[in-house]
N, C-alpha and C positions, 0 to 999 in steps of 0.2 A: 558474618553468616556464612555458613558452608553450602553449597549450593544443595545437597542433598537435605539439609534442614529447611531448605526452602521449598520442600516437597517434588524434587526431581531424582531420577534415577536412571543410570548410565545403562543400557543396554547394547549389545554387539552382535553381528553376525561375521561369522568366519568363513570364508571358501579357501580351503588348505592346498597346498599343491598335492597331487595324488600318483600313487603308482597302484595300477589295479591289481588286485589279491596280493598286495605284498604291506600287510599288516604291520611290520615291524617299520618300515619307510612311515607309513601313514601314520602310525602312533607317535613317533619323534617330532612329526611336523605338527600335529595336534599338541603335544606338549608345548613346543617351542612358540606356538601361536596364544597358547593359555598365558603363558608368561608374558609375552608381549601384550595381549590383551590385560593382564593384571597390572601393567605398569601403565596402561592407558586410564586406568580408573574404572573399567567396566566391571559392573557388579554380576552381569548374566550374559554369559557367550553361548550362543548357537551356533553348531555346526550342520552341514547337510546331511542330508538321509542317507544312511549307510556308507558313512565317511570312512570309518575303518577299513573296510574292504573295498569300497568303490561300489557304484551302484550297478554298473553294467557288465558283471563278471558272470552273469548268466549260471547257467547249471554247476557253476564251481561254489553256488551257495549250499550244495549239497556236501560238499568235501568235509569230512568230519576235522580233517588236521586244519583247515581254513577256521572252523568254527572253533574249536580250541584255541586257535590264534587269536580270536577276538575276546575271547575272555582274558586271556594275558593282557591283551592290548588295554583293556578297561582297567584291570589291576595296575598296570603302570602308569597309568593316568591318574588314578587316585591321589597319591600324595602331592600333586601338582595343583590342587583344587582347595587348598586351605584358606584361601584368600579371595576365592569368585566360585559362583556357581556354573557349571557348564551343562550342556545338554547334547550327548554325543549319539551319532546316529550307527545303530549298529544290528547285525542280525542276531536275534534270541531265540534259543530253543524252549520250549514248554513242552514236557511230554513228547508226542508224537508229530508235535506242529511247530513250524518255525515262523516265527512274526518279525515284520519289519518295524523297527522300534527305535523310541528316542529315549536314551538313558540320562538320568538327571544325577549329577552328582556335585557335591560340594561338600568343602571340609573334610576331605578322604573319606567321605561315604556315599554309596548309593543309596539315593533316597527313594526312587521310585522308576520304573520302566512303562512307556507307553508306547502301546501298539498302533500301528496305522491300522483305522477303521475300514475305508473304503479302498479296495485293492482291485486298481486297474486290469483291464482284460480287454482292451480294446484297441485298433490301429496298431500304432507301434510298441504300445504296452500290453505286456503279458504277466504280470507280476502273480497271477494266481498258478502261475505254473509252481512258484516257489513258498510264496507265502500265504498263510492264513490270517481271515480277519479278527480282529478285538472282538466281535459280536460272539464268537465261538467260545472265547475266554469264560470261565464260571466266576462266580463273585467271590471276590476277597481271594483271588489267585496268588501265590507266592511262588517264585522262581527261586531258587538258590545259585549266587553266583560270586565269585570271589570271596566265597565263605560267608555270604551274607544273604539271609531270608531278605528277599526285596518284593513288593507287591507288585504285580504286572497287570495292568488293564488301563480303561481310558477315565475312570471317575477318580482321577488324581489331581489335585492342584497342589502347588509349592509356595508357601510362604516365607520370602527371605526377611528374617528378622533381625533387628526389632521394628516390626509394622512398616516395612519398606515397599515391599508390595507383594501382591500375589500372581504366579504366572500359570499358565496351563500350556499343555504342548498338543499339537497335532502334526500329522506328517502329510507332505504333499497333496495327494488327492482329496485326502480331507476336506481342505480347502475349496475345491472346485466342485465338491458333492452340492447336491441340492440343499441340504441341512446340514452345515458342517458342524462338527464335535464343539468347535470353540464359541458357538453361541449359547449351549448349555453351560460351557466351563465360565464364561463370562457372567451368565447368570447366577452362578454357584459362589462368585466372587472374584475369578481372576481378571486383574487389570490389565495383564500383558499376555499376549500369546506368543507363544516361539512355534515356527513351522520349519521343519526338518523336510527338504525338498530335492528333489533331482527333476527338474524340469528342462527339457529340451527345447531349442531355438528352432521355431519355425517364422516364417514372414508373418509379421503382425502380432505373433505372441506376446513379445515385450510388453507391447502397451495394453494388452488385455490383462496379462499378469498385473502388472502395475496398476489397473483399474480394479483389480481384484482384490488386490492386496489393501488398498485406501480404503475400498468400499466396506470391507470387511470390517476394517478397525471402526469406520463411522457407524455402522449397524450395531457392532457391538458396545460401543463406547468404550474404546482399550486401544492398547499400544499393540500393534502387531509387526513382528519383527520375521521375515522370509530369509532362511539363508537356502541358498540353491547349489547345487555341485557345477564345477568347473570345465572347463574344455580339455582335462587330463583324462576326463572319461573317454570310455573306447568311441570312437567314429566309425565303426564298422558300418552302422545304419544311421546314427542320429548323432547330432553335435550339442553339447551342454556350452553354455557361455558365464555361468556364475553369476546370473542377474540376481543379485541380493537386495533386498528393500526393506526400511524400518518406515513405519507411518503410525500416525497419532489421531485417533478419531476423525479420519478422514483426508489428512493432511499429510502428504509423504515428507518426510524428514531428511531420509538418506536413501542414496540408491549407489548401487557400487558401480564401477567399470565392468562392461562385458568383455568376453573373451579374452581374459587373463590367464596366463598359464603359472604364474607366480601366485603365492598365498595373498590373499585380501582381507583385510579386517575392516567392517564398517561398522560405525557406532553413531549411538544419537542419546540426547539426554531427555527423556522422558518427563513429562509433567503429570505425575500420579494423583497430586492433589486436585489438579484440573479434571482427570476423568473420576475422580470421586465426587468432586461438585456436579458435572455435567451428569452423572448417574443420578444424585439426586433431585436434581431439577426435573430430568427427564420422568415425570410420574408414570408413562407407561413402561418403562422399562422395568421395574420391579413387580409390574403386574404380569408379566410372562412368567409362566410356570417353569420351574427347574426340573430338567430330565433326570430323574435319577438322585442317587446320593454320593457324595465326594469326600474322599479321605483328604485332608489337607495338611500335608506335610511341613514341619517347621525345618527351615534350611538357615542356618548359621553362617552369616559371610563376613567374617574377621575384616575383609578389606573394603566393606563398604563405608567406612569412615576414613577413606584414604583421603587427607587433607590435602595434600599435593595437587589434585584436580583442581580445575574451576569450571565452571559452567561453560559448556561449549554449545551454546544454542542461539540463533538469531533473535534478540528482544528488540525489536523495532521501536522507534520513538513516536511513530504514530500507527497502534495497532487499529485503527479506524479507516486508516488510508491504505489503499492496495499497494501491496509491495512492488508486483510487478508493473513496470512502465508498459509490457505489451498489452497488458490488461487495463490499462489506464482508460482509455476509452469507452471500454465496454462496460466497466462498473459504473462511469459516470452517467453513461447513457442509461444503465439500468434503475440509477437514482433517479433521473428526470422521468423515466417511466412511471415507476413506483408513486413519484409525488403529482405527477400531471394525473395520472389515472383518478388518485384520491381525490385532487381538485375536481376532475371531470364529473366524477360521481356525485360529489356535492352540488355543483352547478346544476348539473340534471335533476336532483332533489327539487331545487328552489328555481326551477324555470329559466334557468341561464340568466339570472338576476346578475348586474352590474358588481364589478369588484374594486375597492378602494384599498390601495396600499401605500403607507406612510414611506416614501422614497427619499433616503437619508446619502444616499453617494456610498453607503458601507456595505460591507459583506452580505450580510443576512438579508437587506430588503433587496438586493439586486438579485440574490437567489430566488427570492419570492417572485419577483418580477419576471425572470427567466420561465419558471414554472407556471405562473399564469399565460404568459404570452404562448405557449407551447399547449395548454389546457384549450385554449380558445381557439388557438389555431385549428387543432384537433376538431373540435365541436362548430368550427366554420361559425363563429362567432365574432363580429367586427372587435378588433382591437381597441377601437376607440372605447368599447364599454368597460374598458380597464382605466380607472383613474388614478393615476400615480400623483400623489400631493407631496411637494418639499415643504417643510415646515421650520424654516430658520430661525433660531433663537438666539441665545445670547453666546453660545459657543460655536456657531456654526462657521465653518471655513469655507471660502470660496471656492478650493478645491473638492471638497464634496458635494457642495450645493452644485456647482457647473458640472460634474460627473452625473448628478442625478437627472439634471435636464438635456444633457446630452444624452443619456442611457433610452431615455422616455421619448426623446425626439426620434431616435435610430430606430426605434422599433414601433412606432406609430401610436402610442398611446397617448391618451388624454393626460395632459401634463398641467397640474395648478402649483403655484406657489402661495402660500398662505404664511406670513409670518406670524409668530406668534408675541414677541417683544411687547406689545402694549397689553394684550390680554393676560399675561404672566405677571407683568409689573402691578395693573391692576390688581390682580388675586393675592401678591404679596404685601402691598400696601393694606389690602382690606384685612388681612391675618396679621398685620403689623411684623412683617419678616423685614428686617433691613434689606434694602437691595444689595449691599457690599457684603452681606453674609454669606457666603458661599456654602453652606452647610449643606446636609442631605434634602432639607425642605426645598432648597432653592433648586437644587438639581429635579427633585420628583414632582415641583409645580410644572416644571416645563415638560415633563414625561406625561404627567396625566393633561395638560392642555391639549397636546398632541393627539392622545388618545381621544381627549373630547370633540376635538376637530373632524377627527377620522371617522368615529361613530356617527356624529352629527350628519357630517356630510353624505355618509353611506345611507343615513334614513332619508336624508332629503333626494335621493335618486332611485332608492328602493333597491338598494343593494348591502353587500356583506364586507365587512372589513378583513382583510386577510393577514394574520398574523406573520411576523416576519423573526419572531425570536427563536434561537436555537438551541440544541440541547445541551451545550456547554454552560450557556447562561442560566439554563433550568438548574441545571446541575448545582451552579454556584450560588444561585439566588440573586444573580445579576439582572435584574430586572426589577420597575417598580409595580409594586402591588395596586392592581386594576388601572394599570397605564400601559405600558409595552407587555406586560404580562397578559394584557387580555384582548381576545378578537372574537370574531366569529367562527374562525378556522384557522388552525396553527400549523401552516403547511411547513415550517422546517424543524418542528419540536423534534423530529427523530433525527436530525442531522448534527454532528459535533462540529465546533467551530474548525478544528484541523480540516475537517471535511469539506467543510463549505469553500476555504480557501481554495483547497487542492481542485475542488469541482468547477469554480471558477474560472482558475488557470487553465483547465483542460477544455471547458467550455469554449474558452476564448480563440483555441486552436481551429474550431470549425467556424468561425465568422469573418465575415469581411473584414479588412484592415481597419474602418474606422472604429467600429465596435471592439474588435480587439483590443484596441489601443484604449479605449474606455474600460474594458474590464479588467485590462492588466493592471492599469492605474489606480482601478479599485483595490484590487488583489494586493497591490503593494502599499495602500493606504494603512497609517497606523489604526489598531482598533480602537474607536470611543465613541462614546454616546454623546459627545459635544454638547456638555451641559454646563461647561466652565469657560469663560472668557478665553479667546485664543491669545497667543504670544503675541509680542507685539510686532512681531513679523509676519501676523497672520496666519500661523500654523495652528496645527492642534497640541493643545494643552494638557487635556486631559487624556491620558492612555490609562486603557482599561488594565493593562497588563501588569503596568507600574503600581496598581493597586490590589486587584485581585491575584496576580502572578502569572506566568506564562501559560497561556491556554494549551500548548503542546505538552505540558507537564500534567496540567489538571484533566485533559482528556486521557492521558496516560494512566492517571490514578484513578479516573471514572471507569475506564475500561476493566481495569484489573479488580476493581472494588465490585462493580456489578455484574460483569459478566463472569467474572472468575473467581468471585467471594473470596479473593485473597486477604490475608491479613494486612494491616498496616505495614508490620517489620519486614515482609517479602514483597510487598510492593515496593517499597524503600530500596530493599536489596536489587531487585528487577530494574528498578530506575537509574541506580547507580551503574548498571551494566550499559543500560541503554544512552543513557546520558553522560557516558565517562568525560567526553571530551567537549560538554556543553553546558554542565553544571557541576558546581560542587556538592559534595555530600551536605555540608551545612545547607545551601540553596535548596536542594532537595527536601530537606527534612523540614525546613521553614514551612514551605508551600505546601508539603503534606500536611502539616498540621492545620493551616491554613484550610485547605481543603475539606477536612473532616468536619470542622467547627462550621464552615458555610454550608457544607451539605446537609447537616443536620438539622440546623436551624432554619434551611430555606424549604423544609418540607411542606410547609403551610401554602406556600406558594404553589408548590405542585400536586396539593391535594385537591385546587380547584381550575385546572387547566381546562382551557376548549379542548374541543375533538381535536385530534392531531394524528395523521399517519405514523406507523412504526415504520422505519427505514431500515434499519440494522440489527445488529444482535443486543444492542442496549438501548431501552426507551425508560421514561420515567413518569408514562401516564399512569393517575390513579385507578384507571379503567383496564389497565393491560401489565405491565411487566413489573411496576413497582407498588405493593400494597404495604405502606409504613406510615406509623402514627407520626402526628406532625410534632408531639410532645417526646417521642422518644429521646434517650439522652446519649449524647456522644461520649460519656466518661470512659466508657469499656475501651473505645477505639483510640481516645487520646493517652489512655495508659499505655497500651500497647506500643504507641509513637514514644512515649518515655522512655521505655526499654530500648528504643535502639541507641546503641554506642558508637560515637563517630570518633575515631583515631586520629 
């Protein structure tokens, strides 16, 4: 699959080397950078404001020789845009007015000219001396330039065909205004906004500019490419840095080096399909009225399917896990706050009744205990009102059993050990199931016995059972119906397995050496329900990931299926990039098929989940994010999986 077939689109911004008022030099540099960008597979390239002349030439904007040179410059650029769309900054005359414009060119043709709407006239800016606002233009205004009649006005969008993306244009101050034109453009269909800018540098302005670009991309649910003038502009009174940025829906994807005198091209691969999906999911987005009508130009780009290029975008193996180590403690602290607050709210409603947790010595029950301890501590409730019950069975190992006991003791909660061997043996005999038949009945009998113990013990002390199952298990149906599937409150149902492990490892860093050692060993323990007898050496024999597949893969599939609504073939493509050094294409394809089969067949379990708090961007609660029939067929998704060809 070509990365463009997967819904990605490469956009770029360029700050070219510049000579003030030297249109010939500037034009040749622009042409040179267009050629470089084309080789890099960029489909849409944006240059800074007034890049043909320079932004800081002041009253030279009035000079007719210079303005004639601008038209000649644009004509020289046209033949170099046969396989790329470019937006050039230039002063354009219309009748008795001069406009600061972005000129959209592709395939040797000028498709439209967009004038700046908000003309600054404050502090160091006094553009109103030379330029008029787009607001004075009549509807359907046309300017003749390079022997073409070209629409000039703000209500223009450009669709790069075939159905690649639609983009709009605004200039510098337009973004800094109270209601930027890009908002209306996005509501009218623009998925990408390009901004031609000449923003000077002052202390703290770079941070503000960065925040402005990323915030606008989030507010408009779009990609935003900001091309800014560099230090070759006049330094008579100001300094320009060439601070260019590319953001997508609130995330900064690329940022240029500042204060570089040589030409710079910055590019990023934008997930257009993701933008379209986010807009569909955001029901308030379409409820906003569109301001005015827009002309949508069809822009053919023959270089769009340049197959020499590969996706240049970071695809994390763990999309649920914070990518920055610097934010690790902050993110994990936020998770604890959300879970703890949710539990505290429930506790206050039930008059701080005791809590019962099945503590196995595994990841999920450990997380549930940590949350309960935090909640009880904040509510100033004695930790002795938390009862952690270990229920060793046929598959329990000394490692997990000891870790459970040590953890309960370290936190000072009430700890009980209630073996289930006799009860399960009696039950299996009652239903005439052989004790050496290690089938699903053998396993589920243990899970249901444990749940019975927890529920009945909670009844006996007037408490509730705190569920421990996580989001990944619910997605795969890796829980026994009416057993570990059930509780009075499912505290972990919004946390995927990859994030549970990450959280416990991070939380351990804040604890004393004793607890740190216990938590780290729990994090290193193979994931298992421990329902089958251990090996002769006493180690875990039943490893979950050997049966259902690697959780790191399933969490990846889950994120891109539920959060981004990607097709199976696109998820596979992204997974081959993210896991290229970890799993073969055959392995990824095998587990992807298993994921879809298990996800669809397990909806009946998710349809009757206990109350549980949403933690991240994905949840499967039938009362919240996921409304799905239990009898939906998986066939269409499996057919899409079959289409995937592995070389």
